[in-house]
N, CA, C and O atoms as CSV, one atom per row, in Angstrom:
chain,resi,resn,atom,element,x,y,z
A,1,UNK,N,N,22.688,44.935,-33.694
A,1,UNK,CA,C,22.523,44.055,-32.564
A,1,UNK,C,C,22.258,42.633,-33.029
A,1,UNK,O,O,21.531,42.411,-33.997
A,2,UNK,N,N,22.835,41.700,-32.353
A,2,UNK,CA,C,22.691,40.305,-32.705
A,2,UNK,C,C,21.412,39.751,-32.092
A,2,UNK,O,O,21.161,39.951,-30.904
A,3,UNK,N,N,20.609,39.064,-32.877
A,3,UNK,CA,C,19.372,38.467,-32.401
A,3,UNK,C,C,19.669,37.139,-31.713
A,3,UNK,O,O,20.388,36.300,-32.255
A,4,UNK,N,N,19.120,36.954,-30.530
A,4,UNK,CA,C,19.348,35.732,-29.767
A,4,UNK,C,C,18.155,34.803,-29.955
A,4,UNK,O,O,17.005,35.210,-29.790
A,5,UNK,N,N,18.441,33.556,-30.299
A,5,UNK,CA,C,17.366,32.579,-30.441
A,5,UNK,C,C,16.908,32.111,-29.065
A,5,UNK,O,O,17.728,31.843,-28.187
A,6,UNK,N,N,15.604,32.017,-28.887
A,6,UNK,CA,C,15.066,31.506,-27.621
A,6,UNK,C,C,14.090,30.386,-27.917
A,6,UNK,O,O,13.395,30.396,-28.933
A,7,UNK,N,N,14.049,29.428,-27.023
A,7,UNK,CA,C,13.089,28.343,-27.130
A,7,UNK,C,C,11.764,28.801,-26.554
A,7,UNK,O,O,11.716,29.761,-25.785
A,8,UNK,N,N,10.697,28.127,-26.918
A,8,UNK,CA,C,9.381,28.447,-26.368
A,8,UNK,C,C,9.365,28.186,-24.864
A,8,UNK,O,O,8.671,28.886,-24.126
A,9,UNK,N,N,10.109,27.201,-24.405
A,9,UNK,CA,C,10.193,26.864,-22.988
A,9,UNK,C,C,11.469,27.497,-22.437
A,9,UNK,O,O,12.575,27.059,-22.752
A,10,UNK,N,N,11.305,28.527,-21.614
A,10,UNK,CA,C,12.474,29.215,-21.108
A,10,UNK,C,C,12.863,28.798,-19.688
A,10,UNK,O,O,13.685,29.458,-19.051
A,11,UNK,N,N,12.274,27.706,-19.188
A,11,UNK,CA,C,12.674,27.195,-17.880
A,11,UNK,C,C,14.022,26.492,-17.997
A,11,UNK,O,O,14.252,25.681,-18.894
A,12,UNK,N,N,14.879,26.822,-17.086
A,12,UNK,CA,C,16.195,26.194,-17.104
A,12,UNK,C,C,16.106,24.772,-16.555
A,12,UNK,O,O,15.293,24.509,-15.669
A,13,UNK,N,N,16.913,23.865,-17.056
A,13,UNK,CA,C,16.833,22.466,-16.614
A,13,UNK,C,C,17.210,22.272,-15.150
A,13,UNK,O,O,16.845,21.260,-14.552
A,14,UNK,N,N,17.933,23.222,-14.562
A,14,UNK,CA,C,18.339,23.037,-13.171
A,14,UNK,C,C,17.245,23.358,-12.155
A,14,UNK,O,O,17.452,23.169,-10.956
A,15,UNK,N,N,16.094,23.836,-12.603
A,15,UNK,CA,C,14.989,24.075,-11.672
A,15,UNK,C,C,14.419,22.732,-11.222
A,15,UNK,O,O,14.049,21.903,-12.053
A,16,UNK,N,N,14.351,22.521,-9.929
A,16,UNK,CA,C,13.802,21.285,-9.387
A,16,UNK,C,C,12.585,21.634,-8.537
A,16,UNK,O,O,12.726,22.026,-7.378
A,17,UNK,N,N,11.417,21.496,-9.098
A,17,UNK,CA,C,10.186,21.903,-8.422
A,17,UNK,C,C,9.813,20.963,-7.271
A,17,UNK,O,O,8.965,21.304,-6.447
A,18,UNK,N,N,10.422,19.819,-7.209
A,18,UNK,CA,C,10.153,18.909,-6.098
A,18,UNK,C,C,10.688,19.469,-4.784
A,18,UNK,O,O,10.220,19.085,-3.712
A,19,UNK,N,N,11.654,20.362,-4.855
A,19,UNK,CA,C,12.246,20.928,-3.649
A,19,UNK,C,C,11.535,22.202,-3.183
A,19,UNK,O,O,11.908,22.775,-2.159
A,20,UNK,N,N,10.539,22.640,-3.907
A,20,UNK,CA,C,9.817,23.857,-3.516
A,20,UNK,C,C,8.952,23.576,-2.298
A,20,UNK,O,O,8.209,22.595,-2.265
A,21,UNK,N,N,9.051,24.433,-1.308
A,21,UNK,CA,C,8.250,24.265,-0.097
A,21,UNK,C,C,6.902,24.943,-0.289
A,21,UNK,O,O,6.822,26.021,-0.878
A,22,UNK,N,N,5.856,24.318,0.203
A,22,UNK,CA,C,4.529,24.898,0.139
A,22,UNK,C,C,3.778,24.643,-1.159
A,22,UNK,O,O,2.612,25.016,-1.283
A,23,UNK,N,N,4.419,24.025,-2.104
A,23,UNK,CA,C,3.749,23.741,-3.367
A,23,UNK,C,C,2.769,22.584,-3.174
A,23,UNK,O,O,3.108,21.560,-2.581
A,24,UNK,N,N,1.564,22.761,-3.676
A,24,UNK,CA,C,0.536,21.734,-3.543
A,24,UNK,C,C,-0.023,21.443,-4.929
A,24,UNK,O,O,-0.550,22.332,-5.598
A,25,UNK,N,N,0.095,20.225,-5.337
A,25,UNK,CA,C,-0.416,19.832,-6.650
A,25,UNK,C,C,-1.939,19.838,-6.628
A,25,UNK,O,O,-2.556,19.246,-5.743
A,26,UNK,N,N,-2.540,20.507,-7.600
A,26,UNK,CA,C,-3.994,20.532,-7.718
A,26,UNK,C,C,-4.684,21.458,-6.737
A,26,UNK,O,O,-5.873,21.292,-6.464
A,27,UNK,N,N,-3.962,22.431,-6.203
A,27,UNK,CA,C,-4.503,23.319,-5.175
A,27,UNK,C,C,-5.761,24.057,-5.652
A,27,UNK,O,O,-6.686,24.266,-4.866
A,28,UNK,N,N,-5.804,24.443,-6.897
A,28,UNK,CA,C,-6.912,25.239,-7.413
A,28,UNK,C,C,-7.791,24.472,-8.394
A,28,UNK,O,O,-8.537,25.085,-9.158
A,29,UNK,N,N,-7.717,23.156,-8.386
A,29,UNK,CA,C,-8.448,22.364,-9.378
A,29,UNK,C,C,-9.966,22.526,-9.256
A,29,UNK,O,O,-10.670,22.559,-10.265
A,30,UNK,N,N,-10.466,22.626,-8.029
A,30,UNK,CA,C,-11.914,22.774,-7.863
A,30,UNK,C,C,-12.405,24.099,-8.448
A,30,UNK,O,O,-13.458,24.150,-9.083
A,31,UNK,N,N,-11.641,25.163,-8.232
A,31,UNK,CA,C,-12.000,26.453,-8.836
A,31,UNK,C,C,-11.980,26.352,-10.353
A,31,UNK,O,O,-12.851,26.895,-11.033
A,32,UNK,N,N,-10.987,25.656,-10.876
A,32,UNK,CA,C,-10.860,25.492,-12.321
A,32,UNK,C,C,-12.049,24.713,-12.878
A,32,UNK,O,O,-12.591,25.064,-13.926
A,33,UNK,N,N,-12.447,23.670,-12.185
A,33,UNK,CA,C,-13.557,22.843,-12.667
A,33,UNK,C,C,-14.869,23.612,-12.670
A,33,UNK,O,O,-15.716,23.405,-13.539
A,34,UNK,N,N,-15.035,24.500,-11.696
A,34,UNK,CA,C,-16.260,25.307,-11.657
A,34,UNK,C,C,-16.312,26.273,-12.823
A,34,UNK,O,O,-17.397,26.651,-13.266
A,35,UNK,N,N,-15.174,26.671,-13.320
A,35,UNK,CA,C,-15.116,27.606,-14.423
A,35,UNK,C,C,-15.251,29.036,-13.923
A,35,UNK,O,O,-15.312,29.288,-12.720
A,36,UNK,N,N,-15.294,29.937,-14.843
A,36,UNK,CA,C,-15.428,31.341,-14.486
A,36,UNK,C,C,-16.561,31.955,-15.273
A,36,UNK,O,O,-16.956,31.451,-16.324
A,37,UNK,N,N,-17.068,33.032,-14.758
A,37,UNK,CA,C,-18.118,33.761,-15.434
A,37,UNK,C,C,-17.803,35.239,-15.278
A,37,UNK,O,O,-18.374,35.916,-14.423
A,38,UNK,N,N,-16.904,35.731,-16.098
A,38,UNK,CA,C,-16.489,37.115,-16.026
A,38,UNK,C,C,-17.175,37.927,-17.107
A,38,UNK,O,O,-17.337,37.480,-18.243
A,39,UNK,N,N,-17.570,39.121,-16.729
A,39,UNK,CA,C,-18.152,40.055,-17.683
A,39,UNK,C,C,-17.396,41.359,-17.534
A,39,UNK,O,O,-17.295,41.894,-16.430
A,40,UNK,N,N,-16.870,41.871,-18.621
A,40,UNK,CA,C,-16.160,43.141,-18.574
A,40,UNK,C,C,-17.141,44.270,-18.829
A,40,UNK,O,O,-17.854,44.280,-19.832
A,41,UNK,N,N,-17.166,45.211,-17.915
A,41,UNK,CA,C,-18.054,46.361,-18.045
A,41,UNK,C,C,-17.337,47.489,-18.777
A,41,UNK,O,O,-16.132,47.683,-18.614
A,42,UNK,N,N,-18.084,48.219,-19.574
A,42,UNK,CA,C,-17.522,49.418,-20.182
A,42,UNK,C,C,-17.206,50.411,-19.073
A,42,UNK,O,O,-17.822,50.381,-18.008
A,43,UNK,N,N,-16.252,51.284,-19.326
A,43,UNK,CA,C,-15.790,52.220,-18.305
A,43,UNK,C,C,-16.919,53.070,-17.726
A,43,UNK,O,O,-16.974,53.292,-16.516
A,44,UNK,N,N,-17.819,53.544,-18.592
A,44,UNK,CA,C,-18.901,54.403,-18.101
A,44,UNK,C,C,-19.871,53.633,-17.208
A,44,UNK,O,O,-20.410,54.195,-16.254
A,45,UNK,N,N,-20.096,52.370,-17.501
A,45,UNK,CA,C,-20.977,51.542,-16.673
A,45,UNK,C,C,-20.286,51.221,-15.348
A,45,UNK,O,O,-20.908,51.332,-14.291
A,46,UNK,N,N,-19.033,50.833,-15.386
A,46,UNK,CA,C,-18.288,50.502,-14.173
A,46,UNK,C,C,-18.211,51.702,-13.233
A,46,UNK,O,O,-18.217,51.525,-12.015
A,47,UNK,N,N,-18.141,52.905,-13.767
A,47,UNK,CA,C,-18.051,54.114,-12.955
A,47,UNK,C,C,-19.315,54.346,-12.128
A,47,UNK,O,O,-19.282,55.063,-11.127
A,48,UNK,N,N,-20.428,53.741,-12.545
A,48,UNK,CA,C,-21.698,53.932,-11.841
A,48,UNK,C,C,-21.818,53.053,-10.591
A,48,UNK,O,O,-22.749,53.221,-9.804
A,49,UNK,N,N,-20.883,52.120,-10.407
A,49,UNK,CA,C,-20.958,51.177,-9.287
A,49,UNK,C,C,-19.681,51.228,-8.461
A,49,UNK,O,O,-18.583,51.222,-9.016
A,50,UNK,N,N,-19.818,51.279,-7.123
A,50,UNK,CA,C,-18.625,51.337,-6.277
A,50,UNK,C,C,-17.873,50.006,-6.169
A,50,UNK,O,O,-16.664,49.991,-5.936
A,51,UNK,N,N,-18.599,48.879,-6.341
A,51,UNK,CA,C,-17.946,47.582,-6.187
A,51,UNK,C,C,-18.795,46.489,-6.842
A,51,UNK,O,O,-19.876,46.758,-7.367
A,52,UNK,N,N,-18.288,45.252,-6.803
A,52,UNK,CA,C,-18.968,44.121,-7.437
A,52,UNK,C,C,-20.318,43.830,-6.790
A,52,UNK,O,O,-21.258,43.432,-7.477
A,53,UNK,N,N,-20.425,44.024,-5.474
A,53,UNK,CA,C,-21.690,43.774,-4.787
A,53,UNK,C,C,-22.781,44.697,-5.330
A,53,UNK,O,O,-23.917,44.266,-5.529
A,54,UNK,N,N,-22.443,45.949,-5.566
A,54,UNK,CA,C,-23.422,46.899,-6.097
A,54,UNK,C,C,-23.896,46.483,-7.490
A,54,UNK,O,O,-25.077,46.613,-7.812
A,55,UNK,N,N,-22.990,45.994,-8.298
A,55,UNK,CA,C,-23.359,45.520,-9.640
A,55,UNK,C,C,-24.299,44.326,-9.526
A,55,UNK,O,O,-25.329,44.279,-10.198
A,56,UNK,N,N,-23.951,43.363,-8.680
A,56,UNK,CA,C,-24.784,42.173,-8.511
A,56,UNK,C,C,-26.156,42.530,-7.951
A,56,UNK,O,O,-27.165,41.987,-8.401
A,57,UNK,N,N,-26.208,43.435,-6.975
A,57,UNK,CA,C,-27.493,43.854,-6.414
A,57,UNK,C,C,-28.380,44.495,-7.474
A,57,UNK,O,O,-29.575,44.209,-7.547
A,58,UNK,N,N,-27.794,45.362,-8.294
A,58,UNK,CA,C,-28.559,46.029,-9.356
A,58,UNK,C,C,-29.066,45.015,-10.379
A,58,UNK,O,O,-30.204,45.111,-10.837
A,59,UNK,N,N,-28.240,44.062,-10.732
A,59,UNK,CA,C,-28.660,43.048,-11.701
A,59,UNK,C,C,-29.751,42.145,-11.135
A,59,UNK,O,O,-30.682,41.777,-11.851
A,60,UNK,N,N,-29.644,41.784,-9.855
A,60,UNK,CA,C,-30.698,40.967,-9.243
A,60,UNK,C,C,-32.027,41.709,-9.214
A,60,UNK,O,O,-33.079,41.118,-9.458
A,61,UNK,N,N,-31.978,43.000,-8.917
A,61,UNK,CA,C,-33.204,43.807,-8.912
A,61,UNK,C,C,-33.812,43.864,-10.312
A,61,UNK,O,O,-35.028,43.759,-10.466
A,62,UNK,N,N,-32.982,44.029,-11.314
A,62,UNK,CA,C,-33.452,44.051,-12.699
A,62,UNK,C,C,-34.071,42.711,-13.088
A,62,UNK,O,O,-35.097,42.677,-13.768
A,63,UNK,N,N,-33.460,41.619,-12.665
A,63,UNK,CA,C,-33.980,40.279,-12.974
A,63,UNK,C,C,-35.351,40.069,-12.328
A,63,UNK,O,O,-36.235,39.460,-12.931
A,64,UNK,N,N,-35.530,40.573,-11.099
A,64,UNK,CA,C,-36.832,40.434,-10.431
A,64,UNK,C,C,-37.906,41.234,-11.146
A,64,UNK,O,O,-39.049,40.789,-11.244
A,65,UNK,N,N,-37.550,42.413,-11.646
A,65,UNK,CA,C,-38.515,43.250,-12.356
A,65,UNK,C,C,-38.904,42.650,-13.698
A,65,UNK,O,O,-40.076,42.643,-14.074
A,66,UNK,N,N,-37.922,42.155,-14.402
A,66,UNK,CA,C,-38.184,41.578,-15.726
A,66,UNK,C,C,-37.268,40.368,-15.926
A,66,UNK,O,O,-36.150,40.509,-16.421
A,67,UNK,N,N,-37.742,39.183,-15.541
A,67,UNK,CA,C,-36.907,37.989,-15.697
A,67,UNK,C,C,-36.569,37.722,-17.151
A,67,UNK,O,O,-37.412,37.926,-18.025
A,68,UNK,N,N,-35.358,37.272,-17.430
A,68,UNK,CA,C,-34.995,36.906,-18.790
A,68,UNK,C,C,-35.832,35.739,-19.279
A,68,UNK,O,O,-36.294,34.925,-18.480
A,69,UNK,N,N,-36.024,35.656,-20.553
A,69,UNK,CA,C,-36.799,34.555,-21.125
A,69,UNK,C,C,-36.196,33.222,-20.707
A,69,UNK,O,O,-34.977,33.051,-20.739
A,70,UNK,N,N,-37.027,32.301,-20.323
A,70,UNK,CA,C,-36.554,30.975,-19.942
A,70,UNK,C,C,-36.314,30.844,-18.441
A,70,UNK,O,O,-36.149,29.733,-17.939
A,71,UNK,N,N,-36.292,31.964,-17.719
A,71,UNK,CA,C,-36.095,31.902,-16.263
A,71,UNK,C,C,-37.367,32.208,-15.495
A,71,UNK,O,O,-37.409,32.038,-14.277
A,72,UNK,N,N,-38.383,32.647,-16.174
A,72,UNK,CA,C,-39.628,33.028,-15.493
A,72,UNK,C,C,-40.503,31.833,-15.194
A,72,UNK,O,O,-41.583,31.985,-14.624
């Protein structure tokens, strides 16, 4: 089989994004500026909670019982 060379940018030059309807420049910039705070749970830990609210509630209860150093 013949190997085909590809450029890192695979967008074709005929795409004209100015003609796209509904596109809004900077739509998610505020979310981006706030940043994210994601924590991946191990499978066994995630299985103990039905949803994100349950995880947050459990963590808040733990924080009230024993605040982390610097937050008390």
